[in-house]
N, C-alpha and C positions, 0 to 999 in steps of 0.2 A: 849641740845647739850651734849654730851661727852664729856671729855676730851679726849683730843688729844696726848697733847705735855706739859709737867710738867720743870719746869726751878729750880733748889732747888739749892740755896746759891752760885751764881755764882761769885767769886774772881776773878779780871785780875789787872795785875800788866806790866808796861813796863818799861825798862831800858833805861835811855836815860843818858847823859854824864855826868849830875851833882848827880843823882841817882836815887832811882826804885820809878817808878811814877804810884798809885794805882789808876784805871778808874773805875771801878767796884768792887762794897762795898755790897757782900750780895743780890744779883737780884734773887727775887722768885717769879712766877706767875706761873700759866694755862693757857694755849689755848685751846680752847674749839675747837672743829668739825664742820669744817663749817663756822667757824668763822670770821670777820674781824678786825683784833686786832691792835691797833696804837701803836709804840713806840715811846712816844714824850719826848723830853728833850731839854736843853740849848744847839747849839752847843758846843763841843768838848768834851761832855760829856760822853760819849761811847756807842750811842747808835748803831752805826755802828759794833762797836766790838762787843757787844752782838749779834745782826743778825751773823755775821759773825761767831760765835762759836756755833748757833745754824747750821747753814747750814755745820758745819764741818771746815771751813775754819782757827780756830783758836783753840786752845788751853787754855782753862782756867786754873787758878790757883787751883782754887777750887770752889767743888760743882760740880752739872751734870746736862746734859738735858738727858731726856726721851723723846721719841719716842714711843710711846704706850708700853712701861715699857720697852725699851732697849733704853740703852745708847749710845747717838751718840758718834763716836768716829771717826769721819771724815765726808767727802761729802759722798753723797750715790742718788740714785735715786727719793727717796722720797723725796725728797727736790730740788726747781730752786729757782734760783737766777737771781732777775732784778738788774741792777744795775742803779748808776745814769749815767754813760756818755755811754750809749747806748751797748758800748762792741762790735756792729757788724763788721763782715770780709768787709771791703770798697769792696774787689774784689768780692764777691759776690752779686746778687742780692735778693729783698726781698725772693724770693722763695728760694733761694741758701743758705739764711742766716735759714729761718726756719727750711730745710731741716737737716740742719748740727746734731742735737741731734741725729735724726734718723739714720741718717747713721753713727755713730759711733757708736750707737746701733744696728746696722747690720737688720735693720727694712728693709722687702722688698720692690723694689723702686716701685712697685704699691701701696700698702700699705701705705707706706712712702710718697709718693702725693697726696694719696686721705686725709690723715692726715695733712699733709701741709697745701693744700691748705682749709679745713675744716677752720682751726684755723686764718688763714688769712684774711679770709670772716669773721671772728669772731669778729675779731680787728676793722674790719674797710679797711680793703686795699685791697677788693678785687677791680682789673683793675691794683694792681700796682706790679701784683708777679715779673715783669722783668724789674724794673727798682731799678738800685743801690743807697745805702747808701746815697752820696751825692749831689744824684738825691729829695731827700725827705724833708720834715720839721721836727724841732726837735721831734714836737708831734705824726709824723710818723715814727720817726725810730725807738721810746718809743715804739710803735705799736708793729711792728717790734719785739722788743727786749722781750715782751710780747708776743706776738705770738710763738714764739723760745722758750719761758719756759715753755709754758703750752700745746703745743704738745705731751712736752715729757711725759703731764698728771703725773705731780708728786703730792705727797699727799698736799703739804704745799709749798705754793707759797709766798717767801722770796723777797721785794720789799726794798731797797735801796734809799731812796729820788731820786726817777723816775721821780720827774714832777720838781725839784728844779732848772733844769738851764731852764727852759721855761718860755716865758712871761705869766704875769698875765692870761688874757683871754683862751690862749692856756691851762693853768694849770687848770683851773675852769672848763672847757670842757674835759679835758682829768680826772680828778676827777669824774664825772658824766658818764662816758666811762667807767672806772674801774669801778664804781658800777654798771653797768648793766653788764659788763661781768662776775665780782663775783656773782652778783645773777643767771644767765645761766650757769653758770661752776658750783658751790656750793663749790669753792676751800677754804682752811684755808689759809688766807693771813693774814702774817706778815707784815706791814710797816712801816717803817723806816720814821719819819719826826720829822723838830721842828719849823713847820706850825700848828700852835695850831687850825686855822679857817678849814685846811687840814683836821686833823683829829679828827674835831667834824663832819664833811659833811660828814665823809666816814666808818668811826668805827662803831664798834659794842661797843668795850672794849677800853681806853684808858691808858696804862701803864705808867703813868707817873714819868719821871726820872729826879732826883736834879743833880744842877749844881754839877762835878768832885771832889770828888770818888761819884757817880752814887750810889744813893741810889732809890729805889721806894716809891715815895711819898704817890702813893693812884692808885688803880684800878679803872678809872673811868668809868662808866656804860653810855650808851650812850639812852636814852629811847628816842630816836627820830622819830617820825615816816620819812619812804622814799618815795616818794624826799624830800630831807630835806628841807627849807627855813631858808636861812640863814641871812637872814633880820628879822627874827621871836623872839618876846621876850625869848623864849626858848631857841633858839639856841645863842644869844647873850650872856643870863646871864650864858649859862654854857660856854662859852669861856674864859667870864669873871672869872667866877670861877675858869679855871684850869691855867687859866694868872696867877692869886693871889695865886695860889698852887707855881705855878714855880718860882715867884719874891720871897717866901717867907716872 
């Protein structure tokens, strides 16, 4: 895999009513083209802030993010974000939500419709095109959000704890589905989570961050064959190693 994204010495602070709070303290790592990389760390350590900087939705104080050698200065069509809260339009159907980004880009209607239907099928929602978000389960709503992001064919898919609101069983099933979709699309995925098992199950590599102010503790290679067995000794040992790393 060749390097697609370079994250270089990212520092980020926020002003609070008491003082300036340092959140990210010199984060650097590369992302390979076509890989599934997870950003893992304790709650509140700045994972989502880092993802928003990569998306161009937040400005860093120092450092830079380079996509194919060009500095990211704002949002772009080469990146798409999937949020924790789905961010679907309640007045639009599944099909309408997936079509939204294509409409904004003024893609011809026939082409847009064909693409939307193809990606709805990819995420396993064929037959629900006319359903509204309130008629869907949490897992299904997240599939809509995923299809809406993928249909615009970004180079990088950014995912901010997208499964955290789901129950444990649905979450496990969606992890399996996400790996399947990643395998089929060959997209580069950067996935934020604070769930160690989730990261070990899905990712090729895991960028492990410390407590705030976040530093990069390690970039862990996950050399486990897919589909991964959550109960294998190798899986459990790696999960324990990362847990000890975060706990310090």
